[in-house]
N, C-alpha and C positions, 0 to 999 in steps of 0.2 A: 504494500500500500504506500502511495507517495506521501511525502512529508505534509504536515499541516493537520488540522483537526476538522472533521465534519461534525456538525451539530444538528441533532434531530430531536424533536419533541419539545415539551414545555420546560424540561429541566427540573431541578430541585431548588427550592428557596427556603432559607431558614433565617428567622429574625432572632436576635439575641440581645437581651436587655438585663441590666442590674436592677433588682427590686429594692424596696425600701429597707430591707434587712441587709443589703449589700451582697446578696446571693444572685449569681447569674442564672437567668431563666431563658430557655431557648424554645422556639416554636417553629415547627415545620408547617408551611402553608399547604394545607391538604387538598388533594385532587386539583392540583395546579393546572389551569387551562392555558396559561401563557403569561409572558412578561414583556411589556413594552418598555425597554430601557432606552433613554435618550440622553446623549451628551451633546449639549448645544452651547456654542459661544457666539457672542456678538462680534461683528467685524467692523473695524474703524478704518476708513480710507482717508488718505491725505491727497487733496487736489490742489493744483495750482492753476495756471492759465491754460493748461492743456486739457483735453477731454478725458484722458485716462488718469487713474490715480498714480501718483509717483511712489507711494508706499502704502502698505496695509498692515494692520496689526490686530491681533486677537484681543478682545475686550473681556468682559465678564463672562463666566461660564456657568451653566446650570447642569446638574446631574439629577435627572428625575426618572421615576419608574412607576408603572402601574401594573400590578399583578391581578390576574383574574383567578379567583379561588372558588372551588366548588364545595369545599368542606371547611367549616369555621369552628373555632373554639372560643368559649366565653372568656376564659382568662387571657387568651391571646389578644382579643379585642381590648380587654381592660388594660393590659400591660403595654401594648404597642401603639394603641391609638388614644384611648380615653384617659390615660394616666390615673387609673383607678385600680383597686384590688378586689378580685372576685371572692365571694364567700359561698359557703354551702347553702343549698336551697334554691328554689326557683318558683316564680309565679307562672301558673298555667291557665290558659283560657279554655273553657269548655264552651264551644260555640252553639251546640244544639243538643241538649240532653232532654230526651223525651221521658215524661213521667206521668203517672196516673195518681192524682190526689186522692187521699183517703180521709174521709170526714173533713173535706174542704182544705186539707193541708197536704203539702208535699215537701219532703226533705231531700235536698240535693245529695247526690251520691258521694260528693267530695266535700270535705270541710277542712278548714285550716285557718290560721291567723297570719296575715289578714285574709278576709274573704269579702268579695264585693259582687253584688248583683248587677248584671248588665242587661236585664230585660227579659220579658216573657211574651210568648206568642201562643195562640191557641193552635193545637194540632188538628182541631176539627175544621176550622175555616181560615186559618192563617192570620187571624186578627191580632194586632198588637195590643197588649194589655197595658193599662195605665197604672203606674205604681202610686199607692196612697199610703199615708202613715198608718192607718188602722181602719177596721170595719169596711172592707171592700164591698162594692156592689158589683153587679154583672158587668164584665169587661174591665174589672180592676183587680189588683192584687196588693198585698202587703208582704213584707219579708223581714225577718229578724236575721241580720247578717251574722250575728254572733253564733247562731245555731244553724244557719242555712235552711231555715224553715219558711216556706211560702204558704200564704193563706189566701183562699179564694172565696167568693160569695157562695153561700148555700143555694143550690138549685141552678147555678150557672151552667147551662147545657154545653156551652163552648169550652168550659174548663174541665170537661171529663178527662181529656188528655191535653197536656201542655208541653211546650218546648221552652226550656229555661236556658239562659246564657249567663255565665258568671266566671270570675277569675278567683283562684285560690292559691295559697302558698303550699307547695308540695315539697317533700323531702328529697334529698339528693340533688344532683345537678349543680349549677352555678348561677350566681346573679351578682350584679354590681350596680351601684348607684352612680348615675352620671351627674357629677357636681358642676356647678357654674364656677370654674376655676379662674384664677387671675390670668389676664392676658399675657401671652408669652410662654406659659407653661406647656410643655409637651414632652413625652418620653423620648429620649435619644437612644437609638439602638443600632447595632451592627447588622449587616445583611450579608448573606452568603448565597450566591447564585452559582450553581454547578451544572455543567453539561458534560455528558459522557457518551462515547460511542465506541464499541469494541474495547480496545485496551487504552484508548486515549481519552483525556479529559481536559476540561477548562473550568477554572474557578475564578469568579470575580468576588472579591471581598471589599465591601464598602464600610469604612470605619465609623461613620456617624450619619444618621438620618432621622428625620421625623416624618410621621404620617401626615399627609396633607389632604387626603380624600378617602372617604369610605362610602362606596355606593352599594346599595342593597336592593336592586331591582327584582321584582317578581314577574313571572310570565305564566300565562295560561298554557297548560300542557307542556311544561318545560322545567328544568332545574333552575334553582336560584344560583346565580353566579355573582359573587361579591367582587367589587372593584376596590383595590387597596392601593392608594397612591402614596408615594414616598418621595421626599426631596432630600438629597444627600449634600453634605458640606464638609469642609475641612475640620479635623479634630484639633485637639490642643497642641499637636505637633505639626500642624499644617499639612497633614497627610489626608488625602481623600480615600484611598484604599489601595488595593493591589490586584493585578491580573496575574493568573497563574496558568501555565500551559504545560501539559505532559510531553509535548513534542517540540523539539528545538529547531527542526528544519523549517 
């Protein structure tokens, strides 16, 4: 095989950051779809009385990348983008739980603290029910969020079967609060982009970067692909990073 390296596929991308305890945490960007890495500099030209420039020089330079990621982790978003710390537990939305009230009441299948009602519809005719504080009449309901118990009017024919929507705190998983932080704060992390084919490889290591964009588009009949934008800059030693190649030819 001739000298040089062929690159095929999306590659491997790893972000590495030091947490608040001084311990390095590293995250692999899962199910990577591709990375758009751009190194772009401005060009300054010197003109005199002639049409063409007599000299040209490179000005400011930008190192940016956008990774398209199919699989995401909660603590990765917390550490690499939001500058937050993830904790155990997660809030889960139940969009359409069908239930049959007994003696005018229905208890949701899931409870937790916090627990919040997000609406009720009739499974009989699709009617949206109006929430009231107490003593509901036909077409209305009340709910005690501390116990996740719904109450409907006696004799309401459309409440024979209902569809409830709510959110509750479940065990396991991860969650983090997005705080309104001081302007200028952002986690600084290293990035490693590797490409390999056969016995040859290429590695680009960027010393310092901050996340500039997080896109989370959804599509009908398709997977969600996250857009993770990064801007790189020089570290404390004025180094941007390093390129590494297994082949010297």
